[in-house]
C-alpha positions as CSV (number, residue, x, y, z in Angstrom):
1,M,27.7,3.2,-28.1
2,I,25.2,0.6,-25.7
3,T,27.4,-2.5,-24.4
4,Y,26.1,-5.2,-21.8
5,L,28.6,-6.5,-19.4
6,K,26.1,-8.3,-17.8
7,K,22.4,-9.9,-19.3
8,G,19.8,-10.6,-17.3
9,K,16.7,-13.8,-18.3
10,P,15.5,-12.7,-21.7
11,E,12.0,-10.7,-22.0
12,A,10.6,-14.3,-23.0
13,Q,11.3,-16.5,-20.3
14,R,10.1,-13.7,-18.3
15,S,7.1,-12.6,-20.1
16,Q,6.4,-16.5,-19.6
17,D,6.3,-16.1,-16.3
18,D,4.1,-13.9,-16.2
19,A,1.7,-15.8,-17.9
20,K,1.9,-18.5,-14.3
21,V,1.3,-15.9,-12.5
22,R,-2.0,-14.1,-13.9
23,Q,-3.6,-17.7,-14.3
24,V,-2.9,-18.7,-10.5
25,V,-4.0,-15.4,-9.5
26,E,-7.4,-15.7,-11.9
27,N,-8.5,-18.8,-10.4
28,T,-7.6,-17.7,-7.1
29,L,-10.3,-14.7,-7.0
30,A,-12.4,-16.2,-9.0
31,D,-12.2,-18.9,-5.9
32,I,-12.2,-16.1,-3.0
33,E,-15.4,-14.7,-4.7
34,K,-17.0,-17.9,-4.7
35,R,-16.9,-19.5,-1.3
36,G,-15.4,-16.2,0.9
37,D,-14.7,-16.0,4.2
38,T,-13.5,-20.2,3.0
39,A,-11.5,-19.8,0.8
40,I,-9.5,-17.3,2.9
41,R,-9.2,-19.3,5.2
42,E,-8.0,-22.5,3.1
43,L,-5.5,-19.9,1.5
44,S,-3.9,-19.0,4.5
45,E,-3.5,-22.1,5.7
46,K,-2.2,-23.0,3.0
47,F,0.3,-20.4,2.2
48,D,1.2,-19.2,5.5
49,N,0.0,-22.3,8.1
50,Y,-2.2,-19.4,9.9
51,S,-5.3,-20.3,11.1
52,P,-6.4,-17.8,13.4
53,Q,-10.1,-17.7,15.3
54,A,-10.3,-14.5,13.6
55,F,-8.3,-12.5,11.1
56,R,-8.8,-9.2,12.3
57,L,-7.3,-8.7,15.4
58,N,-9.4,-6.3,17.8
59,Q,-7.6,-3.9,20.5
60,Q,-6.9,-6.0,23.4
61,E,-5.0,-8.4,21.0
62,I,-3.1,-4.7,19.1
63,D,-2.2,-3.3,22.5
64,E,-0.5,-6.7,24.1
65,L,1.7,-6.9,20.1
66,I,2.7,-2.9,20.9
67,A,3.4,-4.0,24.1
68,Q,6.3,-6.3,22.6
69,V,8.0,-3.5,21.1
70,S,10.9,-2.3,22.1
71,P,10.7,1.4,23.4
72,R,13.3,2.5,21.0
73,D,11.9,0.5,17.9
74,L,8.7,2.5,19.5
75,E,10.9,5.5,19.1
76,D,12.4,4.9,15.4
77,I,8.8,4.0,13.7
78,K,7.6,7.3,15.3
79,F,10.0,9.6,13.8
80,A,9.3,7.5,10.5
81,Q,6.5,8.2,10.5
82,A,6.8,11.7,11.8
83,Q,8.5,11.9,8.1
84,V,6.2,10.7,6.1
85,R,3.2,13.0,7.6
86,N,5.4,16.1,7.4
87,F,5.7,15.4,3.4
88,A,2.1,13.7,2.9
89,Q,1.2,17.1,4.4
90,A,2.9,19.5,2.6
91,Q,1.7,17.8,-1.1
92,R,-2.0,17.6,0.8
93,D,-1.5,21.7,0.9
94,S,-0.9,21.7,-2.6
95,M,-4.1,20.6,-3.7
96,Q,-7.0,23.3,-3.5
97,D,-10.1,23.4,-4.0
98,I,-11.3,26.1,-6.9
99,E,-14.2,27.8,-7.5
100,I,-14.0,30.8,-9.3
101,E,-17.2,32.2,-11.9
102,T,-15.5,32.1,-15.4
103,M,-18.6,35.0,-16.9
104,P,-21.3,36.5,-15.2
105,G,-23.2,34.0,-13.4
106,V,-21.1,30.9,-14.7
107,I,-19.9,29.4,-11.5
108,L,-17.1,26.0,-11.6
109,G,-14.9,24.4,-9.8
110,H,-13.7,21.5,-8.0
111,K,-13.6,19.9,-4.3
112,N,-11.0,17.5,-3.3
113,I,-12.2,14.6,-1.4
114,P,-11.1,11.6,0.0
115,V,-12.6,7.9,-1.2
116,Q,-14.3,6.4,1.4
117,S,-12.3,3.6,1.9
118,A,-8.7,2.0,1.4
119,G,-7.2,-1.4,1.9
120,C,-3.5,-1.4,2.5
121,Y,-1.0,-3.9,1.6
122,I,1.9,-4.1,4.1
123,P,4.2,-7.2,2.6
124,G,5.7,-9.0,5.1
125,G,6.0,-13.1,4.7
126,K,9.7,-13.4,4.3
127,F,10.6,-9.6,5.8
128,P,8.7,-7.8,8.4
129,M,7.8,-4.5,5.9
130,V,7.3,-1.8,8.9
131,A,7.8,0.5,6.5
132,S,5.3,0.5,4.3
133,A,2.7,1.1,6.9
134,H,3.6,4.3,7.3
135,M,3.4,4.8,3.6
136,S,0.2,3.2,2.6
137,V,-1.7,3.5,6.0
138,A,-0.2,6.8,7.2
139,T,-0.6,8.7,3.6
140,A,-4.5,7.7,4.0
141,S,-5.1,9.1,7.6
142,V,-3.4,12.1,6.2
143,A,-5.6,12.6,3.4
144,G,-8.4,12.1,5.3
145,V,-9.8,8.4,4.5
146,P,-12.8,8.0,6.9
147,R,-12.1,3.7,6.5
148,I,-8.8,2.5,6.7
149,V,-8.3,-1.6,6.3
150,A,-4.9,-3.3,6.5
151,C,-3.3,-6.2,6.1
152,T,0.0,-8.0,6.5
153,P,0.6,-11.6,6.2
154,P,1.7,-13.5,8.9
155,F,5.5,-13.6,9.9
156,K,6.9,-16.8,11.0
157,G,3.6,-18.0,12.4
158,K,2.2,-15.1,13.9
159,P,1.7,-11.3,13.8
160,N,5.0,-9.6,13.9
161,P,4.2,-6.2,16.8
162,A,5.8,-3.8,14.7
163,V,4.3,-4.1,11.3
164,I,1.2,-4.1,13.7
165,A,2.2,-1.1,16.2
166,A,3.5,1.3,13.0
167,M,-0.2,0.1,10.9
168,H,-2.2,1.1,14.5
169,L,-0.2,4.0,14.6
170,G,-0.8,5.2,11.6
171,G,-4.4,5.2,11.8
172,A,-5.6,1.9,10.4
173,H,-9.2,1.3,11.5
174,E,-8.8,-1.9,10.8
175,I,-6.1,-4.7,10.7
176,Y,-6.3,-7.7,9.5
177,V,-3.2,-11.0,9.7
178,L,-3.4,-11.9,5.7
179,G,-1.0,-12.3,3.0
180,G,-1.4,-12.3,-1.0
181,I,-3.9,-12.7,-2.7
182,Q,-6.1,-13.6,-0.4
183,A,-5.5,-10.2,1.3
184,V,-6.2,-8.5,-1.7
185,G,-9.5,-10.6,-2.8
186,A,-10.9,-9.8,0.5
187,M,-10.4,-6.3,0.7
188,A,-11.6,-5.8,-2.8
189,L,-14.2,-8.2,-3.3
190,G,-15.4,-8.6,0.6
191,T,-16.8,-11.7,1.8
192,E,-19.0,-12.6,4.9
193,T,-16.6,-10.8,7.4
194,I,-14.5,-8.4,5.7
195,E,-16.5,-5.4,3.7
196,P,-14.7,-4.8,0.2
197,V,-12.5,-1.2,0.5
198,H,-13.3,1.2,-2.5
199,M,-9.8,1.2,-3.5
200,L,-6.0,-0.7,-2.5
201,V,-3.0,0.5,-2.1
202,G,0.5,-0.7,-1.3
203,P,3.5,-2.8,-2.9
204,G,4.2,-7.0,-2.9
205,N,5.1,-9.6,-4.6
206,A,4.4,-10.3,-8.1
207,F,1.1,-12.2,-7.0
208,V,-0.1,-9.5,-5.0
209,A,0.2,-6.7,-7.7
210,E,-1.3,-9.1,-10.3
211,A,-5.0,-9.4,-8.3
212,K,-4.8,-5.2,-7.8
213,R,-4.1,-5.7,-12.3
214,Q,-6.9,-7.9,-12.2
215,L,-8.8,-6.0,-9.4
216,F,-8.7,-2.8,-10.7
217,G,-11.9,-1.4,-12.5
218,R,-14.0,-3.2,-9.7
219,V,-11.7,-1.5,-7.3
220,G,-9.1,1.3,-7.8
221,I,-6.1,0.8,-7.6
222,D,-2.5,3.0,-6.8
223,L,-0.3,1.8,-9.2
224,F,1.4,-1.2,-10.5
225,A,3.6,-2.1,-8.1
226,G,5.4,-5.4,-7.9
227,P,8.9,-7.0,-7.2
228,T,10.9,-4.0,-6.3
229,E,13.1,-2.7,-9.6
230,T,16.7,-0.4,-8.8
231,M,19.0,1.0,-11.2
232,V,22.3,3.0,-10.1
233,I,23.7,5.7,-12.7
234,A,27.3,6.3,-12.5
235,D,29.9,7.9,-13.5
236,D,34.2,7.2,-12.4
237,T,32.9,9.9,-9.5
238,V,32.1,6.7,-7.3
239,D,33.8,3.5,-7.0
240,G,32.9,0.2,-7.4
241,E,32.0,-0.5,-3.8
242,I,29.3,2.0,-3.3
243,C,27.4,0.9,-6.3
244,A,27.4,-2.6,-5.4
245,T,26.0,-1.9,-2.4
246,D,23.3,-0.3,-3.8
247,L,22.3,-2.9,-6.6
248,L,22.9,-6.2,-4.1
249,G,21.1,-3.7,-1.3
250,Q,17.4,-3.6,-3.4
251,A,18.2,-7.3,-5.0
252,E,17.5,-9.0,-1.4
253,H,13.7,-7.5,-1.5
254,G,13.0,-11.4,-3.7
255,Y,14.3,-14.0,-6.5
256,N,13.0,-11.5,-9.1
257,S,14.2,-8.0,-8.3
258,P,15.6,-6.5,-11.0
259,A,19.5,-4.6,-10.7
260,V,20.5,-2.3,-13.6
261,L,24.2,-0.3,-13.4
262,L,24.3,2.4,-15.7
263,T,27.3,3.6,-16.4
264,T,30.2,5.4,-18.8
265,S,33.4,3.6,-17.4
266,Q,34.5,0.0,-18.6
267,Q,36.3,0.1,-15.1
268,L,33.1,1.2,-12.7
269,A,31.5,-2.0,-14.6
270,E,34.1,-4.3,-14.3
271,D,34.7,-3.8,-10.4
272,T,31.6,-3.6,-9.8
273,M,31.1,-6.8,-10.8
274,S,34.2,-7.4,-8.5
275,E,32.6,-6.4,-5.8
276,I,29.2,-7.9,-6.1
277,E,31.5,-11.4,-6.5
278,R,32.4,-10.3,-3.2
279,L,29.9,-9.2,-1.2
280,L,27.8,-11.8,-2.0
281,K,30.0,-14.1,0.2
282,V,29.6,-12.3,3.5
283,L,25.5,-11.1,2.8
284,P,23.7,-12.5,4.9
285,T,20.5,-12.2,2.4
286,A,22.6,-13.5,-0.7
287,D,20.6,-16.7,-0.8
288,T,18.1,-14.0,-2.1
289,A,20.3,-11.5,-3.6
290,S,22.2,-13.7,-5.8
291,V,19.1,-14.9,-7.2
292,S,18.0,-11.9,-8.2
293,W,21.5,-11.1,-9.3
294,E,22.0,-14.3,-11.7
295,D,18.4,-13.9,-13.3
296,Y,17.5,-9.9,-13.1
297,G,21.3,-8.1,-13.1
298,E,22.1,-6.7,-15.8
299,I,25.5,-3.9,-16.1
300,I,25.2,-1.4,-18.8
301,V,28.2,0.7,-20.2
302,C,26.9,3.6,-22.4
303,D,29.7,5.9,-24.3
304,T,28.0,9.0,-23.3
305,Y,25.5,10.6,-20.5
306,E,22.8,11.4,-23.2
307,E,22.8,7.3,-23.6
308,M,22.2,6.7,-20.2
309,L,19.3,8.9,-19.9
310,E,17.5,7.1,-22.9
311,V,18.6,3.8,-21.8
312,A,17.3,5.5,-17.6
313,N,14.3,6.2,-19.6
314,D,13.0,3.2,-21.5
315,Y,13.2,1.5,-18.8
316,A,12.1,3.2,-16.4
317,S,13.3,1.7,-13.4
318,E,11.2,2.2,-9.8
319,H,14.3,3.1,-7.9
320,V,16.9,5.1,-10.1
321,Q,20.6,6.2,-8.0
322,V,21.8,8.7,-9.8
323,M,25.9,9.3,-8.7
324,T,27.7,11.5,-11.5
325,D,29.0,14.8,-11.9
326,R,26.1,15.7,-13.0
327,D,23.3,14.5,-11.0
328,D,20.7,17.9,-11.1
329,W,21.5,17.5,-15.2
330,F,19.1,13.6,-15.0
331,L,16.9,15.3,-12.6
332,E,16.2,18.3,-15.4
333,H,15.5,15.2,-18.4
334,M,14.8,11.8,-16.8
335,T,10.8,11.8,-18.1
336,C,10.0,8.0,-17.1
337,Y,11.2,6.1,-13.3
338,G,9.0,5.8,-9.6
339,A,11.1,8.2,-7.9
340,L,14.7,9.8,-8.3
341,F,18.2,9.8,-5.1
342,L,20.2,12.2,-6.0
343,G,24.0,11.7,-4.4
344,P,25.6,9.0,-3.2
345,R,24.6,10.6,0.0
346,T,21.4,9.3,-0.3
347,N,20.6,6.3,-1.4
348,V,17.3,4.3,-1.8
349,S,16.6,2.5,1.1
350,N,16.4,6.1,3.1
351,G,13.0,6.6,0.3
352,D,12.6,2.8,1.6
353,K,12.5,3.3,5.2
354,V,12.3,7.3,7.1
355,I,13.3,10.0,4.7
356,G,9.6,10.9,4.5
357,T,9.1,10.0,0.2
358,N,6.4,7.3,-0.2
359,H,8.4,3.9,-1.2
360,T,5.3,2.5,-2.8
361,L,6.9,3.2,-6.5
362,P,5.9,2.0,-9.9
363,T,7.2,-1.0,-11.3
364,K,7.6,-2.8,-14.6
365,K,7.5,0.6,-17.0
366,A,4.5,1.9,-15.6
367,G,6.8,5.3,-14.5
368,R,6.3,6.1,-17.6
369,Y,2.4,7.3,-17.2
370,T,2.1,6.9,-13.5
371,G,4.4,8.3,-10.3
372,G,4.2,6.7,-6.8
373,L,2.0,6.7,-4.2
374,W,1.1,9.7,-2.8
375,V,-1.9,11.7,-0.7
376,G,-3.0,12.5,-4.0
377,K,-4.0,8.9,-4.9
378,Y,-6.3,8.9,-1.9
379,L,-8.3,12.2,-3.3
380,K,-10.7,11.9,-6.4
381,T,-11.1,15.9,-8.0
382,H,-14.8,16.2,-8.5
383,S,-15.9,19.4,-10.9
384,Y,-19.0,21.0,-10.0
385,Q,-20.7,23.9,-12.0
386,K,-23.9,25.9,-10.7
387,I,-25.9,29.1,-12.9
388,T,-27.2,31.8,-11.0
389,T,-28.9,34.5,-13.3
390,D,-30.8,34.6,-15.9
391,E,-29.3,36.0,-18.5
392,A,-26.4,33.2,-18.1
393,A,-28.9,30.7,-18.4
394,A,-30.0,31.9,-22.0
395,K,-26.8,32.6,-23.2
396,I,-24.7,29.3,-21.9
397,G,-27.9,27.4,-23.8
398,R,-27.9,28.8,-26.7
399,Y,-24.2,27.8,-27.7
400,G,-24.9,24.1,-25.8
401,S,-28.1,23.9,-28.2
402,R,-26.1,24.4,-31.5
403,L,-23.6,22.5,-30.7
404,C,-26.0,19.8,-29.0
405,M,-27.5,19.4,-33.1
406,L,-24.3,19.8,-34.4
407,E,-23.5,16.3,-33.7
408,G,-27.1,15.4,-34.0
409,F,-28.2,15.1,-30.7
410,V,-31.7,16.6,-30.5
411,G,-32.4,14.7,-27.0
412,H,-29.0,17.2,-25.8
413,A,-30.1,20.2,-27.4
414,E,-33.4,20.2,-25.5
415,Q,-32.0,20.3,-22.3
416,C,-30.1,23.5,-23.4
417,N,-32.9,24.8,-25.2
418,V,-35.8,24.5,-21.8
419,R,-33.9,26.7,-20.6
420,V,-33.5,29.1,-23.2
421,R,-36.9,29.2,-22.8
422,R,-37.8,29.2,-19.7
423,Y,-34.9,32.2,-18.7
424,G,-34.3,33.7,-22.0
425,H,-38.0,34.1,-22.9
426,Q,-37.2,32.8,-26.5
427,E,-39.1,30.3,-28.5
428,V,-37.1,27.7,-29.4
429,P,-39.2,24.9,-32.1
430,Y,-38.4,21.6,-30.7
431,G,-35.6,19.7,-32.6
432,T,-34.2,23.2,-34.0
433,A,-30.9,24.8,-32.8
434,A,-31.1,28.2,-30.3
435,D,-30.7,31.5,-32.3
């Protein structure tokens, strides 16, 4: 039996919130497309109180900002980027171009080609998301993207030095201090001063995520990466303090960050509730985390591990922290999630900041059909084919001709027939299938 000890906002109310966001984003993107740089500047002034001479940083400005970052912080940024690059490079190395001869004279293959430009959004209005630069910019660099554009909002009215350093060290070719819908819209649609990109990547708030969704098709996107979600799957091998800490550690991202405890232990559920109440009295970010927990926090008690698995796969949460006596069982059987964090020694913050896996992950159940951002997201796998002998051209042509006529495509069939006549020296009357 599945019991909800605590539930968040009803789904209908969440849908109403989403509808409001959709309308705002639609109107804003239309304005950006119509008025370009003028609209971008007005939006930046309105939402960030920021209107510089130019939103793009020049090299001197970048150097001056990096000089403000302490040596220790720079060292930490470089360490984190090395972990991300190492894992991304291993992933890239696993993706091979192929070419095979499927039958004498018939060559088939594919090539992995990077997108030619990527727009990386690095959130930073509420918290300066230094790590997001590693995840999007550095990974794009490993993929070999020749033009990497990076946007981040101002932090307290000016560029954040650590974020700019991470973007630059990650390999960004163009850096803009621009946030929200205006940043995503400018990169995708282009303006008088910003050339549009082919692909958008990176996490963001509900408005950024919705903007990416609406722009998909006009440009590619990595995935639907909206407000942070976290799920803790735990049994009585851990205690309430660690569960509460892991839940609130992600709930502090924003006012609409779902945090769910899934457990087989009624005692652990109650202890976690008590610990959350205690921690919210001392957590410096409690003003944010408490709203998320009140509106989007859930505690679910199940009778069996199989029930927990069923619920977890249905939620398809972005982050899933597993702390049980059978962590590898969940690794084997879970099918829908963003990323797994196995055992009490690890935690979601490891993945967010430093361990090397990518922290841009699917939200809103998108884990049912996609994984997170990785080097492969920047690569397009393109096939090609080549026939090198007359015999193969005629043989494939005869099969192709008959199969085209089976579907009624006479013009298609004639593409095959002309090869049969030319390379197979066989007469095929127009509008018929080759024998």
